[in-house]
KELUM-395285 format. One record per residue (C-alpha): z negated, x negated, y. Coordinates in nm, 2 decimals, decimal comma. Each point is the difference from the previous one (the first is absolute). Layout:
% residues N
<zz=Z | xx=X | yy=Y>
...
***
This chain:
% residues 337
<zz=4,58 | xx=-4,29 | yy=-1,16>
<zz=0,00 | xx=-0,06 | yy=-0,38>
<zz=-0,23 | xx=-0,25 | yy=-0,16>
<zz=0,12 | xx=-0,23 | yy=-0,27>
<zz=-0,17 | xx=0,06 | yy=-0,33>
<zz=-0,07 | xx=-0,36 | yy=-0,06>
<zz=-0,18 | xx=-0,04 | yy=0,33>
<zz=-0,20 | xx=0,33 | yy=0,01>
<zz=-0,38 | xx=-0,03 | yy=-0,02>
<zz=-0,15 | xx=0,10 | yy=-0,33>
<zz=-0,25 | xx=0,28 | yy=0,01>
<zz=-0,36 | xx=-0,11 | yy=-0,04>
<zz=-0,19 | xx=0,11 | yy=-0,31>
<zz=-0,20 | xx=0,32 | yy=0,04>
<zz=0,23 | xx=0,19 | yy=0,24>
<zz=0,05 | xx=-0,03 | yy=0,38>
<zz=-0,32 | xx=-0,19 | yy=0,05>
<zz=0,05 | xx=-0,37 | yy=0,09>
<zz=-0,05 | xx=-0,23 | yy=-0,29>
<zz=-0,25 | xx=-0,29 | yy=-0,03>
<zz=0,09 | xx=-0,29 | yy=0,22>
<zz=0,16 | xx=-0,29 | yy=-0,18>
<zz=-0,25 | xx=-0,26 | yy=-0,10>
<zz=-0,31 | xx=0,22 | yy=0,04>
<zz=-0,24 | xx=0,00 | yy=-0,29>
<zz=0,00 | xx=0,30 | yy=-0,24>
<zz=-0,30 | xx=0,24 | yy=0,05>
<zz=-0,28 | xx=-0,05 | yy=-0,23>
<zz=-0,15 | xx=0,26 | yy=-0,22>
<zz=-0,30 | xx=0,04 | yy=0,23>
<zz=0,24 | xx=0,06 | yy=0,29>
<zz=0,19 | xx=0,26 | yy=-0,20>
<zz=-0,32 | xx=0,18 | yy=-0,08>
<zz=-0,11 | xx=0,00 | yy=0,36>
<zz=0,34 | xx=0,15 | yy=0,11>
<zz=-0,02 | xx=0,26 | yy=-0,27>
<zz=-0,35 | xx=0,10 | yy=0,11>
<zz=0,11 | xx=0,03 | yy=0,36>
<zz=0,29 | xx=0,21 | yy=-0,10>
<zz=-0,22 | xx=0,24 | yy=-0,20>
<zz=-0,25 | xx=0,01 | yy=0,29>
<zz=0,29 | xx=0,09 | yy=0,24>
<zz=0,12 | xx=0,27 | yy=-0,23>
<zz=-0,35 | xx=0,15 | yy=-0,02>
<zz=-0,04 | xx=-0,02 | yy=0,38>
<zz=0,33 | xx=0,18 | yy=0,05>
<zz=-0,09 | xx=0,27 | yy=-0,25>
<zz=-0,36 | xx=0,08 | yy=0,10>
<zz=-0,03 | xx=-0,10 | yy=0,37>
<zz=0,15 | xx=0,34 | yy=0,12>
<zz=-0,27 | xx=0,18 | yy=-0,19>
<zz=-0,27 | xx=-0,22 | yy=0,17>
<zz=0,14 | xx=0,08 | yy=0,34>
<zz=-0,02 | xx=0,38 | yy=-0,05>
<zz=-0,33 | xx=-0,01 | yy=-0,20>
<zz=-0,23 | xx=0,03 | yy=0,31>
<zz=0,16 | xx=0,33 | yy=0,10>
<zz=-0,05 | xx=0,15 | yy=-0,35>
<zz=-0,35 | xx=-0,13 | yy=-0,02>
<zz=-0,09 | xx=0,16 | yy=0,33>
<zz=0,18 | xx=0,32 | yy=-0,10>
<zz=-0,20 | xx=0,01 | yy=-0,33>
<zz=-0,32 | xx=-0,06 | yy=0,18>
<zz=0,04 | xx=0,22 | yy=0,31>
<zz=0,28 | xx=0,24 | yy=-0,11>
<zz=0,03 | xx=0,09 | yy=-0,37>
<zz=-0,37 | xx=-0,04 | yy=-0,10>
<zz=-0,14 | xx=0,22 | yy=0,28>
<zz=0,27 | xx=0,26 | yy=-0,08>
<zz=-0,09 | xx=0,01 | yy=-0,37>
<zz=-0,37 | xx=-0,01 | yy=0,08>
<zz=0,04 | xx=0,29 | yy=0,25>
<zz=0,18 | xx=0,20 | yy=-0,27>
<zz=-0,29 | xx=-0,06 | yy=-0,24>
<zz=-0,26 | xx=0,08 | yy=0,26>
<zz=0,18 | xx=0,33 | yy=0,08>
<zz=-0,09 | xx=0,12 | yy=-0,35>
<zz=-0,37 | xx=-0,07 | yy=0,05>
<zz=-0,28 | xx=0,11 | yy=0,23>
<zz=-0,08 | xx=-0,30 | yy=0,21>
<zz=-0,22 | xx=-0,02 | yy=0,31>
<zz=0,02 | xx=-0,27 | yy=0,27>
<zz=-0,37 | xx=-0,06 | yy=-0,04>
<zz=0,04 | xx=-0,10 | yy=-0,37>
<zz=0,37 | xx=-0,10 | yy=-0,05>
<zz=-0,07 | xx=-0,14 | yy=-0,35>
<zz=-0,15 | xx=0,32 | yy=-0,14>
<zz=0,31 | xx=0,20 | yy=-0,12>
<zz=-0,03 | xx=0,34 | yy=-0,18>
<zz=0,32 | xx=0,12 | yy=-0,17>
<zz=0,12 | xx=0,34 | yy=0,15>
<zz=0,36 | xx=-0,01 | yy=-0,10>
<zz=0,23 | xx=0,19 | yy=0,25>
<zz=-0,29 | xx=0,17 | yy=0,17>
<zz=0,04 | xx=-0,20 | yy=0,32>
<zz=0,37 | xx=0,11 | yy=0,02>
<zz=-0,07 | xx=0,37 | yy=-0,06>
<zz=-0,29 | xx=-0,02 | yy=0,25>
<zz=0,21 | xx=-0,14 | yy=0,28>
<zz=0,28 | xx=0,25 | yy=-0,07>
<zz=-0,25 | xx=0,28 | yy=0,03>
<zz=-0,13 | xx=-0,14 | yy=0,33>
<zz=0,13 | xx=0,17 | yy=0,30>
<zz=-0,06 | xx=-0,31 | yy=0,21>
<zz=0,25 | xx=-0,19 | yy=-0,22>
<zz=0,27 | xx=0,26 | yy=0,06>
<zz=-0,08 | xx=0,00 | yy=0,37>
<zz=0,03 | xx=-0,38 | yy=0,01>
<zz=0,33 | xx=0,03 | yy=-0,19>
<zz=0,14 | xx=0,25 | yy=0,24>
<zz=-0,11 | xx=-0,21 | yy=0,30>
<zz=0,16 | xx=-0,31 | yy=-0,15>
<zz=0,33 | xx=0,20 | yy=-0,05>
<zz=0,00 | xx=0,14 | yy=0,36>
<zz=-0,10 | xx=-0,33 | yy=0,16>
<zz=0,27 | xx=-0,17 | yy=-0,21>
<zz=0,27 | xx=0,24 | yy=0,11>
<zz=-0,11 | xx=-0,01 | yy=0,37>
<zz=-0,01 | xx=-0,38 | yy=0,01>
<zz=0,29 | xx=-0,09 | yy=-0,23>
<zz=0,29 | xx=0,22 | yy=0,13>
<zz=-0,03 | xx=-0,08 | yy=0,37>
<zz=-0,08 | xx=-0,36 | yy=-0,08>
<zz=0,32 | xx=-0,06 | yy=-0,20>
<zz=0,21 | xx=0,20 | yy=0,25>
<zz=-0,13 | xx=-0,21 | yy=0,29>
<zz=0,04 | xx=-0,32 | yy=-0,20>
<zz=0,37 | xx=0,09 | yy=-0,07>
<zz=0,06 | xx=0,06 | yy=0,37>
<zz=-0,17 | xx=-0,32 | yy=0,11>
<zz=0,19 | xx=-0,20 | yy=-0,26>
<zz=0,33 | xx=0,15 | yy=0,12>
<zz=-0,07 | xx=-0,10 | yy=0,35>
<zz=-0,11 | xx=-0,35 | yy=-0,09>
<zz=0,31 | xx=-0,04 | yy=-0,21>
<zz=0,21 | xx=-0,03 | yy=0,32>
<zz=0,01 | xx=-0,32 | yy=0,19>
<zz=-0,29 | xx=0,01 | yy=0,25>
<zz=-0,16 | xx=-0,25 | yy=0,22>
<zz=-0,32 | xx=-0,14 | yy=-0,13>
<zz=0,06 | xx=0,17 | yy=-0,34>
<zz=-0,24 | xx=-0,25 | yy=-0,17>
<zz=-0,28 | xx=0,11 | yy=0,23>
<zz=0,06 | xx=0,37 | yy=-0,09>
<zz=0,00 | xx=-0,08 | yy=-0,37>
<zz=-0,33 | xx=-0,19 | yy=0,03>
<zz=-0,14 | xx=0,29 | yy=0,21>
<zz=0,09 | xx=0,24 | yy=-0,28>
<zz=-0,23 | xx=-0,19 | yy=-0,24>
<zz=-0,29 | xx=-0,02 | yy=0,24>
<zz=-0,16 | xx=0,33 | yy=-0,10>
<zz=0,04 | xx=-0,09 | yy=-0,37>
<zz=-0,19 | xx=-0,33 | yy=0,06>
<zz=-0,28 | xx=0,18 | yy=0,19>
<zz=-0,32 | xx=0,06 | yy=-0,18>
<zz=-0,04 | xx=0,36 | yy=-0,14>
<zz=-0,36 | xx=0,00 | yy=0,15>
<zz=0,11 | xx=-0,10 | yy=0,34>
<zz=0,30 | xx=0,24 | yy=0,01>
<zz=-0,21 | xx=0,29 | yy=-0,13>
<zz=-0,28 | xx=-0,06 | yy=0,25>
<zz=0,25 | xx=0,00 | yy=0,29>
<zz=0,15 | xx=0,33 | yy=-0,12>
<zz=-0,35 | xx=0,15 | yy=-0,03>
<zz=-0,04 | xx=-0,07 | yy=0,37>
<zz=0,34 | xx=0,14 | yy=0,08>
<zz=-0,07 | xx=0,32 | yy=-0,19>
<zz=-0,35 | xx=0,05 | yy=0,13>
<zz=-0,09 | xx=0,36 | yy=0,07>
<zz=-0,18 | xx=-0,05 | yy=0,33>
<zz=0,13 | xx=-0,33 | yy=0,14>
<zz=0,31 | xx=-0,07 | yy=-0,20>
<zz=0,33 | xx=-0,09 | yy=0,18>
<zz=0,20 | xx=0,25 | yy=-0,21>
<zz=-0,22 | xx=0,29 | yy=0,11>
<zz=0,02 | xx=-0,13 | yy=0,36>
<zz=0,38 | xx=0,01 | yy=-0,02>
<zz=-0,01 | xx=0,35 | yy=-0,15>
<zz=-0,24 | xx=0,12 | yy=0,27>
<zz=0,23 | xx=-0,16 | yy=0,27>
<zz=0,29 | xx=0,23 | yy=-0,12>
<zz=-0,23 | xx=0,31 | yy=-0,03>
<zz=-0,08 | xx=0,00 | yy=-0,37>
<zz=-0,36 | xx=0,05 | yy=-0,12>
<zz=-0,17 | xx=-0,30 | yy=-0,17>
<zz=0,04 | xx=-0,03 | yy=-0,37>
<zz=-0,28 | xx=-0,09 | yy=-0,24>
<zz=0,20 | xx=-0,27 | yy=-0,19>
<zz=-0,28 | xx=-0,08 | yy=-0,24>
<zz=-0,15 | xx=0,34 | yy=-0,06>
<zz=0,31 | xx=0,21 | yy=-0,08>
<zz=0,21 | xx=-0,03 | yy=-0,31>
<zz=0,36 | xx=-0,03 | yy=0,12>
<zz=-0,07 | xx=-0,20 | yy=0,32>
<zz=-0,21 | xx=-0,25 | yy=-0,20>
<zz=0,27 | xx=-0,04 | yy=-0,26>
<zz=0,25 | xx=-0,05 | yy=0,27>
<zz=-0,21 | xx=-0,26 | yy=0,17>
<zz=-0,05 | xx=-0,19 | yy=-0,33>
<zz=0,37 | xx=0,02 | yy=-0,06>
<zz=0,07 | xx=-0,15 | yy=0,34>
<zz=-0,20 | xx=-0,31 | yy=-0,09>
<zz=0,21 | xx=-0,04 | yy=-0,31>
<zz=0,33 | xx=0,06 | yy=0,19>
<zz=-0,10 | xx=-0,26 | yy=0,26>
<zz=-0,08 | xx=-0,27 | yy=-0,26>
<zz=0,29 | xx=0,04 | yy=-0,24>
<zz=0,30 | xx=0,11 | yy=0,21>
<zz=0,09 | xx=-0,35 | yy=0,11>
<zz=-0,03 | xx=-0,14 | yy=-0,35>
<zz=0,24 | xx=0,26 | yy=-0,14>
<zz=0,23 | xx=-0,05 | yy=0,30>
<zz=0,04 | xx=-0,37 | yy=-0,09>
<zz=0,08 | xx=0,09 | yy=-0,36>
<zz=0,27 | xx=0,24 | yy=0,12>
<zz=0,13 | xx=-0,26 | yy=0,25>
<zz=0,04 | xx=-0,26 | yy=-0,28>
<zz=0,19 | xx=0,25 | yy=-0,21>
<zz=0,22 | xx=0,10 | yy=0,29>
<zz=0,10 | xx=-0,36 | yy=0,07>
<zz=0,11 | xx=-0,04 | yy=-0,36>
<zz=0,26 | xx=0,28 | yy=0,04>
<zz=0,35 | xx=-0,16 | yy=0,03>
<zz=0,14 | xx=0,03 | yy=0,36>
<zz=0,34 | xx=0,09 | yy=-0,15>
<zz=-0,13 | xx=0,35 | yy=-0,08>
<zz=-0,09 | xx=0,06 | yy=0,37>
<zz=0,33 | xx=-0,15 | yy=0,12>
<zz=0,20 | xx=0,23 | yy=-0,24>
<zz=-0,20 | xx=0,30 | yy=0,12>
<zz=0,06 | xx=-0,09 | yy=0,36>
<zz=0,37 | xx=-0,03 | yy=-0,06>
<zz=-0,01 | xx=0,35 | yy=-0,15>
<zz=-0,15 | xx=0,13 | yy=0,32>
<zz=-0,36 | xx=0,04 | yy=-0,12>
<zz=-0,26 | xx=0,00 | yy=0,27>
<zz=-0,32 | xx=-0,20 | yy=-0,04>
<zz=-0,19 | xx=0,31 | yy=-0,11>
<zz=0,26 | xx=0,06 | yy=-0,27>
<zz=-0,01 | xx=-0,36 | yy=-0,10>
<zz=-0,38 | xx=0,03 | yy=-0,04>
<zz=0,04 | xx=0,32 | yy=-0,21>
<zz=0,29 | xx=-0,11 | yy=-0,22>
<zz=-0,05 | xx=-0,38 | yy=-0,02>
<zz=-0,36 | xx=-0,10 | yy=0,07>
<zz=-0,19 | xx=0,28 | yy=-0,18>
<zz=0,20 | xx=-0,02 | yy=-0,33>
<zz=-0,04 | xx=-0,38 | yy=0,00>
<zz=-0,37 | xx=0,04 | yy=0,05>
<zz=-0,08 | xx=0,24 | yy=-0,28>
<zz=-0,17 | xx=-0,25 | yy=-0,23>
<zz=-0,20 | xx=-0,14 | yy=0,29>
<zz=-0,10 | xx=0,35 | yy=0,12>
<zz=-0,11 | xx=0,09 | yy=-0,35>
<zz=-0,21 | xx=-0,32 | yy=-0,02>
<zz=-0,18 | xx=0,07 | yy=0,33>
<zz=-0,06 | xx=0,36 | yy=-0,10>
<zz=-0,16 | xx=-0,10 | yy=-0,32>
<zz=-0,21 | xx=-0,28 | yy=0,16>
<zz=-0,11 | xx=0,23 | yy=0,28>
<zz=-0,09 | xx=0,27 | yy=-0,26>
<zz=-0,21 | xx=-0,25 | yy=-0,19>
<zz=-0,17 | xx=-0,12 | yy=0,32>
<zz=-0,07 | xx=0,36 | yy=0,11>
<zz=-0,16 | xx=0,08 | yy=-0,33>
<zz=-0,24 | xx=-0,29 | yy=0,05>
<zz=-0,09 | xx=0,06 | yy=0,37>
<zz=-0,36 | xx=-0,11 | yy=0,04>
<zz=-0,08 | xx=-0,21 | yy=0,31>
<zz=0,15 | xx=0,23 | yy=0,27>
<zz=-0,19 | xx=0,32 | yy=-0,09>
<zz=-0,32 | xx=-0,19 | yy=-0,08>
<zz=-0,02 | xx=-0,16 | yy=0,34>
<zz=0,13 | xx=0,31 | yy=0,18>
<zz=-0,30 | xx=0,20 | yy=-0,12>
<zz=-0,25 | xx=0,04 | yy=0,28>
<zz=-0,29 | xx=-0,05 | yy=-0,24>
<zz=0,17 | xx=-0,30 | yy=-0,17>
<zz=-0,05 | xx=0,16 | yy=-0,34>
<zz=0,23 | xx=0,07 | yy=-0,30>
<zz=-0,01 | xx=0,38 | yy=0,04>
<zz=0,31 | xx=0,00 | yy=0,22>
<zz=-0,15 | xx=0,22 | yy=0,27>
<zz=-0,29 | xx=0,25 | yy=0,00>
<zz=0,21 | xx=0,24 | yy=-0,21>
<zz=0,20 | xx=-0,26 | yy=-0,19>
<zz=0,30 | xx=0,10 | yy=0,21>
<zz=0,17 | xx=-0,34 | yy=-0,03>
<zz=-0,16 | xx=-0,14 | yy=-0,31>
<zz=0,27 | xx=-0,18 | yy=-0,21>
<zz=-0,01 | xx=-0,09 | yy=-0,37>
<zz=-0,10 | xx=-0,35 | yy=0,10>
<zz=-0,30 | xx=0,13 | yy=0,19>
<zz=-0,09 | xx=0,24 | yy=-0,28>
<zz=0,00 | xx=-0,29 | yy=-0,25>
<zz=-0,22 | xx=-0,21 | yy=0,24>
<zz=-0,24 | xx=0,29 | yy=0,05>
<zz=-0,04 | xx=0,06 | yy=-0,37>
<zz=-0,04 | xx=-0,36 | yy=-0,09>
<zz=-0,20 | xx=-0,17 | yy=0,28>
<zz=-0,16 | xx=0,30 | yy=0,18>
<zz=-0,09 | xx=0,22 | yy=-0,29>
<zz=-0,01 | xx=-0,30 | yy=-0,24>
<zz=0,20 | xx=0,16 | yy=-0,28>
<zz=0,21 | xx=-0,29 | yy=-0,12>
<zz=0,13 | xx=0,19 | yy=-0,30>
<zz=0,13 | xx=0,28 | yy=0,21>
<zz=0,15 | xx=-0,24 | yy=0,25>
<zz=0,18 | xx=-0,18 | yy=-0,28>
<zz=0,15 | xx=0,32 | yy=-0,11>
<zz=0,12 | xx=0,07 | yy=0,35>
<zz=0,15 | xx=-0,35 | yy=0,01>
<zz=0,19 | xx=0,06 | yy=-0,32>
<zz=0,12 | xx=0,34 | yy=0,12>
<zz=0,14 | xx=-0,17 | yy=0,31>
<zz=0,16 | xx=-0,26 | yy=-0,22>
<zz=0,17 | xx=0,28 | yy=-0,20>
<zz=0,13 | xx=0,15 | yy=0,32>
<zz=0,16 | xx=-0,34 | yy=0,09>
<zz=0,16 | xx=-0,01 | yy=-0,35>
<zz=0,15 | xx=0,34 | yy=0,06>
<zz=0,13 | xx=-0,12 | yy=0,34>
<zz=0,15 | xx=-0,31 | yy=-0,17>
<zz=0,18 | xx=0,22 | yy=-0,27>
<zz=0,14 | xx=0,23 | yy=0,27>
<zz=0,12 | xx=-0,31 | yy=0,19>
<zz=0,17 | xx=-0,13 | yy=-0,32>
<zz=0,18 | xx=0,33 | yy=-0,06>
<zz=0,12 | xx=0,03 | yy=0,36>
<zz=0,12 | xx=-0,36 | yy=0,00>
<zz=0,19 | xx=0,05 | yy=-0,32>
<zz=0,17 | xx=0,31 | yy=0,14>
<zz=0,09 | xx=-0,18 | yy=0,32>
<zz=0,15 | xx=-0,29 | yy=-0,19>
<zz=0,20 | xx=0,25 | yy=-0,21>
<zz=0,13 | xx=0,19 | yy=0,30>
<zz=0,10 | xx=-0,32 | yy=0,18>
***
C-alpha cells in the first residue's frame, strides 16, 4: 500500500536512530562529553579486549614454552652440571659431536625407531578396524565409545605396572598362557625384541581407542550419498571401505600417523616403569632404552645438563623433519585429489 508524501514521517536527524522526544531538553556540554568519553572507552574495549583474553596463553607459553626452549638451546652450547647449573663453560658444538659419537645414543635412536614402528602400525590398523565397526548402528554405542577412551584416561604409571606383572618372567600371566600351550617362558624384560614388544604393547593399549575415536569422527563426516551410490553400483561393504572410506580418510590418517610418530619419538614413561631396576638405562643392556630415557639418564642420572640439552634439541630437530615430511605429503595428497 502506497503512502502519501504529505503524510509520510520525516526521517529523524542522524540516520535510522530515533530522534530526541519532543519537549525534552537539549543535552548539555557535560552530557555530550560524557557520551563521547563512553564511546571512546567502548571503542578501546572492542579493540583491545580480544588481546586481553588471549594474553594468559601467550604469557604461559613464554614462561613455560619459549623461554625453556631458548635456554635449553643456549645450555646445549655449554658444559653445565646439575650440581652447579649456574656455572656454564662455553664448549660450542662439542656436546652435539659427543652424543653423535656415543654408541648409546645410536642404540637409543634405533630402539626408539623400532618401538615406534612396532607400536604405531598395529595401533593405527586396529584403530581403523574398531572405528569401522563402531560406525555401524550398534546397541549401547555410547558405552563402547567411552570404553575406548578408558585406557587413554588411565595413568601411565598404573598401566605400566599392570603390564609389568603380566609380562613377568616367573609369575606373569603371559608366560603362564604360553606355558599352557607348550611354549617356553620368555624373558620379557631381559631380551631385546621381547622387551621392545612388551613396551609397544603398553603404548598400543593406551592409544588405540584414542585414534579409533578420531577415525570414527572422520567416518561420520563422510556423506552417506557416496555409500548409497556405491551400493547401487553393486559394491560390497569391503569395496565401499576400500574405495569410499579410505580415500575420504587420507587427511585424518596422515594426521594420526604424524601424531603417533611424534609420540613414539618421545616415549618415556612406559620403558622407564617397565625396567625391573626402575632406572633410566632401559634394561641391563640398554635393550629398550629410548631417546627420552637417554636424555633423562644424561641429565638427571649422570648430571650432564649441557649434554641433555643437546639431546633435547636433537629430538626437536627430528620432530621438525617429521613436520616437513608431513607438509610435503599433505601438499601432494591435496594436489592428487
